[in-house]
N, C-alpha and C positions, 0 to 999 in steps of 0.2 A: 550476674555471679554474685554469691554471697560467702562472706567467711564462715565454715563449717568448726575449724580447729583451730585453736593456735597451743603451741608447745613450752614446755617448761621442763628443763632438765633437772632431775632428782636424782638426790644420791641413793633414797630407798625408796621405792614404791609402795610397800607397806607403810612406812612412815608417813610418807607424804597422803596416801588415801586415809589414815585413821585421822590426819591434821586436818584435809580440806573437808571431810564429811564430820566428822565427830566435833570438831573447834567451829570449823567454818559452817556446817550445816548444808554443805553440797551434797548434790546426789550423784552416786555414780551411773553414768551413761554407757559405758563401754569397759568390761574387765575381762580381757579374751587372751589366752596362752596360745602362741600356736608352735607347738613341737616342731612341724616340718621347717621352721625358721629358727633353730636352737633354741626355744622355749622364750621366744620374743613375746611379751607381755604389752599389749594396746591397753592404756588405762587412759579411760576420761573421765571427767566430772564436771558438774556445770551447777550454777545456783538453782533450788528448787525453782519450777515454773518458767524456767528457760532453756528450753530443750534445742533451739536453734542452734547454737554455739556451746563448743565445750573446751576445756583444757586438757590438753594431752598430759599425763604425767608421765614423762619419757624419762626411763633411765638412761642414764649415758653408756653408749655402746664402747665395748673395746675391740679388738682385732676380731676381724681384716676391717671393719669399718672405719674404724679410727684407730691410729696409732697410740701407744702408751703415752708418748708426751703431750699429745693432743689431747687426750681425755685426762691428764692429769691439770691441764690449762682449764679446760672448761670445768672441772670438779673446783678448782680455785677460785674462777670466775664467779660460779652459782654461789660458793660459799660467802662470797664478799657481796652477792647482790648485784652483779651485774651481767649475769646472763640473762635476765628476763624480768620483766614488770608486769603483774597482773593488776587492772585498773578496775575496781570495784565502785559502784555508786551505791550510795543510799539517801532515803528521805531523812534519816535521822543519824548522823554521824555519830554525834556525842552518845547517844542511847545505844546504837551498834557497838561503839566503842567501851561501853561498859558491859555489855553484854558478853561479848567476845573476851573481856580481861577474866570475866567470871568462869569462862568455858579453858581457861590457860591460857589465852594467847598472849604471847608478850610484843607488846608496841615498843617501837623504837622512836615514834614521834606520836605525842598525845594529839587529840583535834586541836588544830588552830584555824582560825582566822585567814582567810586568803582572798585577793582579788577576786576569783573564782568561785569561793563557796569556803566551805569548812574541810580540810583535809588530816587525814592522820595516816601511819605508816605502820607497817609490821613485816615480819618476814617468817617464810616457812620453814619447815625441819632443815632443809637442803641450803637454805640463806637466800631464794629467790626474793626480790622485794614485790611487798602489795602495798598496795595505795586504796585507802579508803574514803570516798571522796562523796559529800553533799553538795551537789552544784549549783548555786545560784546564778541563774544566768541574768544578762545585763537588762536593764528595763526596757530598751530598745531592740530586743532581741525576737 
């Protein structure tokens, strides 16, 4: 078995698509609307050159799948950054931090040395937490 997709709840699929493609430089893997399923939209992105795993940018459904109270809870948790996290790795955390800032990404945490490497954080338009990490493996790894 392999992981094919992971999903994030998003408040607005078009805003999420613009953020992940225009600001982060990811590529669209799927963008399919299914009229027979109430215009359900299957929208996935992944980093350029990494075609085997995608992030599903999933609209938060309403009735009959999720009741109104649960939908509101998901929306609130997502906005606070507690409904999902994407962990991105890079060979140059500080350089990517600067490039992403130039594209308009607002970081919540600047790059900082950690025991495991250099780490920074930001959020997508829905509030999902994203970590950007330059991993430094221990000498004995």
